[in-house]
KOLVO-61869 format. One record per residue (C-alpha): z, x negated, y negated; residue number from 1. Coordinates in Angstrom, 1 decimal. Layout:
BEGIN
site up=Z; east=X; north=Y; pos=NUM;
...
//
This chain:
BEGIN
site up=-0.1; east=0.1; north=-0.1; pos=1;
site up=-1.1; east=-1.5; north=-3.3; pos=2;
site up=0.9; east=-1.5; north=-6.6; pos=3;
site up=-1.1; east=1.5; north=-7.9; pos=4;
site up=-0.2; east=3.5; north=-4.8; pos=5;
site up=3.2; east=2.8; north=-5.1; pos=6;
site up=3.4; east=3.9; north=-8.6; pos=7;
site up=1.8; east=7.1; north=-8.1; pos=8;
site up=4.2; east=7.7; north=-5.0; pos=9;
site up=7.3; east=6.9; north=-7.3; pos=10;
site up=6.0; east=9.0; north=-10.1; pos=11;
site up=5.4; east=11.9; north=-7.9; pos=12;
site up=9.0; east=11.8; north=-6.9; pos=13;
site up=10.4; east=11.6; north=-10.4; pos=14;
site up=8.1; east=14.5; north=-11.3; pos=15;
site up=10.0; east=16.7; north=-8.6; pos=16;
site up=13.2; east=15.4; north=-10.1; pos=17;
site up=12.3; east=16.4; north=-13.5; pos=18;
site up=11.1; east=19.7; north=-12.6; pos=19;
site up=14.6; east=20.3; north=-11.1; pos=20;
site up=16.1; east=19.4; north=-14.4; pos=21;
site up=13.8; east=21.3; north=-16.2; pos=22;
site up=14.5; east=24.5; north=-14.1; pos=23;
site up=18.2; east=24.0; north=-14.4; pos=24;
site up=18.0; east=23.6; north=-18.2; pos=25;
site up=15.8; east=26.7; north=-18.3; pos=26;
site up=18.6; east=28.8; north=-16.9; pos=27;
site up=21.0; east=28.1; north=-19.9; pos=28;
site up=19.7; east=31.0; north=-21.9; pos=29;
site up=21.0; east=33.3; north=-19.3; pos=30;
site up=24.3; east=33.4; north=-21.4; pos=31;
site up=22.2; east=34.8; north=-24.2; pos=32;
site up=20.5; east=37.3; north=-22.0; pos=33;
site up=23.9; east=38.5; north=-20.8; pos=34;
site up=25.2; east=38.9; north=-24.4; pos=35;
site up=22.2; east=40.6; north=-25.5; pos=36;
site up=22.6; east=43.1; north=-22.6; pos=37;
site up=26.4; east=43.6; north=-23.6; pos=38;
site up=25.2; east=44.0; north=-27.3; pos=39;
site up=22.7; east=46.8; north=-26.3; pos=40;
site up=24.5; east=48.6; north=-23.7; pos=41;
site up=28.1; east=48.1; north=-24.6; pos=42;
site up=28.3; east=48.0; north=-28.3; pos=43;
site up=31.7; east=49.4; north=-28.4; pos=44;
site up=33.2; east=46.1; north=-27.0; pos=45;
site up=32.2; east=44.3; north=-30.4; pos=46;
site up=34.4; east=46.3; north=-32.9; pos=47;
site up=35.3; east=49.8; north=-34.0; pos=48;
site up=32.9; east=52.6; north=-34.2; pos=49;
site up=30.7; east=52.3; north=-37.2; pos=50;
site up=31.3; east=48.5; north=-37.5; pos=51;
site up=29.2; east=47.6; north=-34.3; pos=52;
site up=26.2; east=45.3; north=-34.4; pos=53;
site up=22.8; east=47.3; north=-34.3; pos=54;
site up=21.0; east=47.6; north=-31.1; pos=55;
site up=18.2; east=45.7; north=-32.5; pos=56;
site up=20.3; east=42.4; north=-32.3; pos=57;
site up=20.7; east=43.0; north=-28.5; pos=58;
site up=17.0; east=43.8; north=-27.8; pos=59;
site up=16.2; east=40.6; north=-29.8; pos=60;
site up=18.4; east=38.5; north=-27.8; pos=61;
site up=17.3; east=39.9; north=-24.5; pos=62;
site up=13.5; east=39.2; north=-25.2; pos=63;
site up=14.1; east=35.7; north=-26.7; pos=64;
site up=16.2; east=34.5; north=-23.8; pos=65;
site up=13.9; east=36.0; north=-21.4; pos=66;
site up=11.0; east=34.3; north=-23.0; pos=67;
site up=12.8; east=31.3; north=-23.1; pos=68;
site up=13.8; east=31.2; north=-19.4; pos=69;
site up=10.3; east=32.2; north=-18.3; pos=70;
site up=8.5; east=29.5; north=-20.4; pos=71;
site up=11.1; east=26.8; north=-18.9; pos=72;
site up=10.3; east=27.9; north=-15.3; pos=73;
site up=6.7; east=27.9; north=-16.0; pos=74;
site up=7.1; east=24.4; north=-17.4; pos=75;
site up=9.1; east=23.3; north=-14.4; pos=76;
site up=6.5; east=24.6; north=-11.9; pos=77;
site up=3.8; east=22.9; north=-13.8; pos=78;
site up=5.7; east=19.6; north=-13.5; pos=79;
site up=6.5; east=20.0; north=-9.7; pos=80;
site up=2.8; east=20.8; north=-9.2; pos=81;
site up=1.8; east=17.6; north=-11.0; pos=82;
site up=4.1; east=15.9; north=-8.9; pos=83;
site up=2.4; east=17.2; north=-5.9; pos=84;
site up=-1.1; east=16.5; north=-7.3; pos=85;
site up=0.0; east=13.0; north=-7.9; pos=86;
site up=1.1; east=12.7; north=-4.3; pos=87;
site up=-2.4; east=14.1; north=-3.2; pos=88;
site up=-4.4; east=12.3; north=-5.6; pos=89;
site up=-5.9; east=15.5; north=-6.8; pos=90;
site up=-6.7; east=16.9; north=-10.1; pos=91;
site up=-6.5; east=13.8; north=-12.5; pos=92;
site up=-6.8; east=15.6; north=-15.8; pos=93;
site up=-4.2; east=18.1; north=-15.1; pos=94;
site up=-1.6; east=15.3; north=-14.3; pos=95;
site up=-2.6; east=13.7; north=-17.4; pos=96;
site up=-2.2; east=17.0; north=-19.4; pos=97;
site up=1.1; east=17.7; north=-17.8; pos=98;
site up=2.3; east=14.2; north=-18.6; pos=99;
site up=1.5; east=14.7; north=-22.1; pos=100;
site up=3.3; east=18.3; north=-22.3; pos=101;
site up=6.3; east=16.7; north=-20.4; pos=102;
site up=6.8; east=14.2; north=-23.3; pos=103;
site up=8.3; east=17.2; north=-25.2; pos=104;
site up=11.2; east=17.6; north=-22.6; pos=105;
site up=13.7; east=14.9; north=-24.2; pos=106;
site up=14.7; east=12.3; north=-22.8; pos=107;
site up=13.7; east=12.7; north=-19.1; pos=108;
site up=10.3; east=14.2; north=-19.6; pos=109;
site up=9.6; east=11.7; north=-22.3; pos=110;
site up=10.1; east=8.7; north=-20.1; pos=111;
site up=8.3; east=10.3; north=-17.3; pos=112;
site up=5.4; east=11.4; north=-19.4; pos=113;
site up=4.8; east=8.1; north=-21.2; pos=114;
site up=5.1; east=6.1; north=-17.8; pos=115;
site up=2.8; east=8.6; north=-16.0; pos=116;
site up=0.1; east=8.3; north=-18.8; pos=117;
site up=0.5; east=4.5; north=-18.7; pos=118;
site up=-0.2; east=4.5; north=-14.9; pos=119;
site up=-3.1; east=7.2; north=-15.0; pos=120;
site up=-5.2; east=5.2; north=-17.8; pos=121;
site up=-5.3; east=2.3; north=-15.7; pos=122;
site up=-9.1; east=1.6; north=-14.7; pos=123;
site up=-7.7; east=0.9; north=-10.9; pos=124;
site up=-6.2; east=4.5; north=-10.7; pos=125;
site up=-9.1; east=6.8; north=-11.5; pos=126;
site up=-10.7; east=5.9; north=-8.4; pos=127;
site up=-8.0; east=6.7; north=-6.4; pos=128;
site up=-8.3; east=10.3; north=-7.3; pos=129;
site up=-12.0; east=10.2; north=-6.8; pos=130;
site up=-11.6; east=9.2; north=-3.1; pos=131;
site up=-12.3; east=12.1; north=-0.8; pos=132;
site up=-9.7; east=10.8; north=1.7; pos=133;
site up=-6.0; east=12.1; north=1.5; pos=134;
site up=-3.5; east=9.0; north=1.0; pos=135;
site up=-1.6; east=7.8; north=3.9; pos=136;
site up=2.0; east=7.5; north=3.5; pos=137;
site up=4.3; east=5.3; north=5.7; pos=138;
site up=7.4; east=7.0; north=7.3; pos=139;
//
């Protein structure tokens, strides 16, 4: 196994780890979702009658938290799929784009994205993705 193949193997593993962290961090807005549900369905718990927050606040928190969770999970799935593509040496452009997008997920994604871009732009790596035969991994 040459150095490029080893780097791609390690990058695929780190993509899975980063995807796990991203999925975990995407679950943090669940607290906001629960608070929004409380505001919407049980507003009497937030003050005396007439002094409660409007239902709009609860609905806004529910929508915002749900969107954040879904975007975070979609990002995690994309990173995990990019790791799989790196392992199988398929979809070079997708891996490169996901590496650039991963740079927004600081600090883990930034480090992973930069190293992935550095490895993928090497002239010796592109032919590995063009080869029709799947890579053979030592067990």
